[in-house]
Backbone bond lengths (Angstrom), bond angles and torsions (degrees), N, CA, C in turn:
res aa  C-N    CA-C-N  psi(-1)  N-CA   C-N-CA  omega(-1)  CA-C   N-CA-C  phi
1 M - - - 1.442 - - 1.534 110.54 -
2 K 1.328 115.38 -45.94 1.460 118.85 -178.22 1.521 110.37 -62.09
3 Q 1.323 115.67 -46.40 1.460 119.98 -177.70 1.530 110.77 -64.95
4 E 1.325 117.21 -37.59 1.468 120.36 177.71 1.523 111.01 -62.97
5 K 1.333 115.68 -44.59 1.471 120.48 179.25 1.524 109.97 -63.17
6 Y 1.329 116.10 -43.76 1.460 121.69 179.32 1.531 110.31 -58.85
7 N 1.334 115.40 -49.46 1.475 119.85 -178.54 1.517 111.78 -63.43
8 E 1.321 116.79 -40.48 1.465 121.16 -179.54 1.524 110.88 -62.32
9 V 1.313 117.13 -47.58 1.462 120.87 179.96 1.520 110.44 -65.33
10 Y 1.320 116.75 -42.38 1.469 121.33 -178.67 1.527 111.11 -61.28
11 R 1.339 116.26 -42.84 1.471 120.36 180.00 1.520 112.23 -67.88
12 N 1.314 117.28 -34.17 1.465 120.95 -175.80 1.526 113.54 -80.41
13 L 1.312 117.66 -13.40 1.464 120.56 176.76 1.523 109.13 -78.52
14 E 1.329 116.45 121.97 1.457 120.17 -176.95 1.524 112.43 -99.40
15 K 1.324 116.43 -29.52 1.465 119.88 -176.43 1.525 110.12 -111.55
16 G 1.303 114.14 152.97 1.455 120.17 175.01 1.516 112.25 111.62
17 T 1.308 113.37 165.89 1.465 119.46 179.30 1.531 108.98 -80.59
18 I 1.314 114.95 174.69 1.459 120.07 179.39 1.525 109.87 -62.75
19 N 1.330 116.45 -40.55 1.466 119.79 178.96 1.525 111.37 -64.02
20 D 1.334 116.86 -39.71 1.464 120.37 178.09 1.528 110.91 -63.67
21 K 1.335 115.38 -45.56 1.462 119.68 179.25 1.529 111.20 -62.81
22 T 1.319 116.27 -41.65 1.466 120.66 -179.44 1.518 110.88 -63.20
23 S 1.320 116.76 -46.39 1.462 119.48 -178.29 1.524 111.55 -67.26
24 K 1.318 118.35 -37.88 1.472 120.76 177.86 1.527 110.87 -67.46
25 A 1.324 116.37 -40.94 1.466 120.15 179.67 1.525 110.45 -66.00
26 E 1.342 117.11 -40.35 1.465 120.06 177.67 1.517 111.41 -65.13
27 L 1.311 116.64 -39.23 1.457 120.68 178.85 1.526 111.42 -64.64
28 E 1.319 117.39 -40.78 1.460 121.42 179.02 1.539 111.55 -69.07
29 A 1.329 116.15 -33.07 1.466 120.51 -178.19 1.532 112.25 -85.46
30 Q 1.313 117.32 -3.00 1.455 121.84 -177.05 1.534 112.33 -62.60
31 A 1.309 118.16 -37.15 1.471 121.33 178.86 1.525 110.36 -62.07
32 E 1.335 116.66 -40.80 1.459 120.75 177.53 1.529 110.99 -64.07
33 T 1.308 116.26 -39.24 1.470 121.01 178.71 1.515 110.56 -62.41
34 I 1.317 116.97 -46.33 1.463 121.36 179.66 1.520 110.53 -63.88
35 T 1.309 117.56 -41.04 1.464 121.44 178.00 1.532 110.39 -61.42
36 N 1.327 117.14 -43.15 1.468 120.81 178.21 1.525 111.82 -62.35
37 I 1.321 116.38 -40.48 1.468 120.32 178.64 1.520 110.36 -63.62
38 I 1.316 117.01 -42.91 1.466 121.81 -179.82 1.529 110.12 -62.98
39 Y 1.325 117.02 -46.28 1.470 120.25 178.92 1.529 111.86 -62.41
40 D 1.323 116.80 -41.46 1.467 120.21 179.20 1.523 111.58 -62.26
41 R 1.318 116.71 -43.30 1.466 120.28 179.41 1.521 111.22 -66.13
42 A 1.331 116.21 -43.41 1.464 119.85 179.34 1.529 110.68 -62.98
43 Y 1.323 116.87 -41.14 1.468 120.70 178.22 1.518 110.71 -62.47
44 K 1.313 116.94 -43.29 1.463 121.43 -179.51 1.528 110.49 -62.70
45 I 1.315 117.52 -43.78 1.465 121.47 178.99 1.522 110.54 -62.84
46 C 1.322 116.89 -45.82 1.474 120.66 179.66 1.524 111.03 -63.82
47 R 1.323 117.48 -41.47 1.456 121.04 179.45 1.522 111.15 -63.36
48 E 1.324 117.51 -42.24 1.467 120.93 179.00 1.526 111.28 -64.13
49 K 1.331 116.40 -41.22 1.461 119.52 178.70 1.518 111.39 -67.64
50 T 1.319 116.91 -37.53 1.462 120.82 177.62 1.530 110.49 -65.52
51 D 1.316 116.60 -43.51 1.468 120.38 177.99 1.526 111.00 -61.07
52 A 1.327 116.78 -41.77 1.465 120.47 178.56 1.521 110.85 -65.06
53 A 1.329 116.74 -38.19 1.466 120.51 179.05 1.528 110.81 -65.58
54 Y 1.325 117.87 -41.21 1.465 120.80 177.65 1.527 111.37 -64.72
55 E 1.324 116.41 -37.65 1.453 120.38 177.22 1.530 110.25 -63.81
56 L 1.319 116.37 -43.84 1.464 121.36 177.79 1.528 110.45 -63.09
57 L 1.323 117.08 -41.56 1.459 121.19 178.01 1.524 111.28 -59.78
58 G 1.315 116.92 -43.35 1.460 120.59 177.96 1.519 111.78 -61.49
59 S 1.316 116.86 -41.33 1.468 120.77 178.70 1.518 111.29 -65.38
60 I 1.317 116.59 -42.05 1.465 120.72 179.52 1.522 110.58 -64.02
61 K 1.330 117.19 -39.60 1.466 120.61 177.80 1.526 110.87 -60.95
62 K 1.336 116.41 -41.76 1.466 120.00 179.04 1.524 111.07 -63.34
63 V 1.343 116.97 -42.87 1.465 120.98 -179.67 1.526 110.42 -63.75
64 I 1.316 116.79 -44.33 1.467 120.91 -179.97 1.524 110.33 -63.25
65 T 1.310 117.12 -41.93 1.469 120.58 179.07 1.531 110.72 -62.25
66 R 1.318 117.31 -45.03 1.468 120.59 178.97 1.521 111.41 -62.56
67 R 1.312 116.73 -44.81 1.464 119.75 -179.53 1.523 111.78 -65.39
68 T 1.319 116.40 -37.04 1.462 120.19 177.40 1.525 110.06 -63.81
69 E 1.310 116.63 -43.79 1.465 120.46 178.74 1.530 110.67 -63.66
70 E 1.313 117.23 -40.51 1.466 120.51 178.08 1.528 111.11 -62.86
71 M 1.322 116.10 -41.88 1.465 120.08 178.97 1.526 111.06 -64.44
72 K 1.312 116.85 -38.49 1.470 120.35 178.18 1.519 110.19 -62.87
73 L 1.312 116.66 -40.69 1.460 120.35 -179.97 1.524 111.69 -68.68
74 T 1.329 117.75 -40.41 1.465 119.67 -178.57 1.523 111.79 -74.70
75 N 1.310 117.31 -27.07 1.465 120.98 179.89 1.523 112.74 -88.53
76 M 1.304 115.64 1.76 1.452 119.89 -178.83 1.530 109.83 -64.81
77 D 1.277 115.60 143.05 1.466 121.06 -179.99 1.524 110.06 -66.78
78 D 1.330 116.97 131.75 1.461 121.29 -177.90 1.526 112.26 -65.51
79 S 1.302 117.39 -23.14 1.468 119.43 -178.79 1.536 111.24 -70.54
80 R 1.282 119.01 -19.15 1.458 121.13 178.90 1.527 111.48 -76.62
81 I 1.308 115.67 -24.70 1.453 119.78 -178.93 1.535 108.71 -89.37
82 T 1.302 116.13 124.84 1.463 119.99 -179.31 1.510 109.50 -112.84
83 N 1.282 115.05 147.95 1.456 120.45 179.15 1.526 107.52 -94.29
84 K 1.307 116.66 118.83 1.457 121.34 -175.84 1.529 112.22 -96.11
85 F 1.279 119.75 9.74 1.480 121.19 179.77 1.451 111.63 -87.78
C-alpha cells in the first residue's frame, strides 16, 4: 500500500526535481507507513496474548487431567484392592 501510494504521487508530480518529487511522495506516503506500523504492533500484541492463552490452556488441561485421575483412584472400590501381605 505504501509503495503504491508513493508511486502514484511520484508519477502525478509534473514539476520539480527528482529530490523534490521524492520528498513529496515520501511525505504523502507517510500516513500509510504509520498505519502499517500500527497494524504490525497490534498484530504482534494480539499474537503474544494468543500464544500466552494457549500456553495457559495447555496447563489447565494438564491440571484437570491429573485431578480427574486422582478422583478415579480415590473413588475406586476398596474391594478391588487386595492385601498381599
